[in-house]
C-alpha positions in Angstrom: -5.3 -83.7 -34.2 -7.5 -80.7 -34.9 -10.5 -80.5 -32.5 -13.2 -78.0 -33.7 -14.0 -75.0 -31.0 -17.4 -74.9 -32.1 -19.7 -77.2 -33.7 -19.9 -76.6 -37.3 -23.5 -76.3 -39.0 -24.9 -78.9 -41.6 -25.2 -76.5 -44.1 -21.2 -75.8 -43.7 -20.3 -79.5 -43.2 -21.9 -80.3 -46.5 -20.6 -77.3 -48.4 -17.1 -78.6 -47.3 -17.6 -82.3 -48.3 -18.9 -81.2 -51.6 -15.8 -79.9 -52.8 -13.9 -83.1 -52.9 -13.4 -84.4 -56.5 -12.2 -87.8 -57.4 -9.0 -87.6 -59.7 -8.0 -89.9 -62.4 -4.5 -91.4 -61.7 -1.5 -90.4 -64.1 -0.9 -92.7 -66.5 3.0 -93.8 -67.5 3.9 -95.8 -70.4 6.1 -98.1 -69.7 7.5 -101.6 -71.8 7.4 -105.1 -70.5 8.8 -107.9 -73.0 8.5 -105.3 -75.9 4.8 -104.4 -75.4 3.6 -101.0 -74.3 1.5 -100.7 -71.4 -0.4 -97.7 -69.8 0.0 -98.1 -66.0 -0.8 -95.8 -63.1 2.5 -93.8 -62.2 2.6 -94.8 -58.7 2.7 -98.9 -59.7 5.4 -98.5 -62.6 8.3 -99.9 -60.1 5.9 -102.7 -59.2 5.3 -103.8 -62.7 9.2 -103.5 -63.7 9.8 -105.9 -60.8 7.1 -108.6 -61.9 5.3 -108.0 -59.1 2.2 -106.9 -60.8 1.3 -108.6 -64.1 -0.2 -106.3 -66.6 -3.6 -107.0 -68.3 -3.2 -108.0 -71.9 
C-alpha cells in the first residue's frame, strides 16, 4: 500500500476527494419469460440463472 512521504494539506485532501463522482450503472435489456427488463449489466447472468427475480 502506498504511504505518503509528507503530510497532505487539508485543502489538497478535500480537493482530491471532490473529484469523485457517482456513475449510473449501465443497463442492459434482457428477456425473461417473454418480458423485457432493464437490469444492470453486471447482474445479467444472475437474472438469467434465476438467482435474482426482476421487479414487475
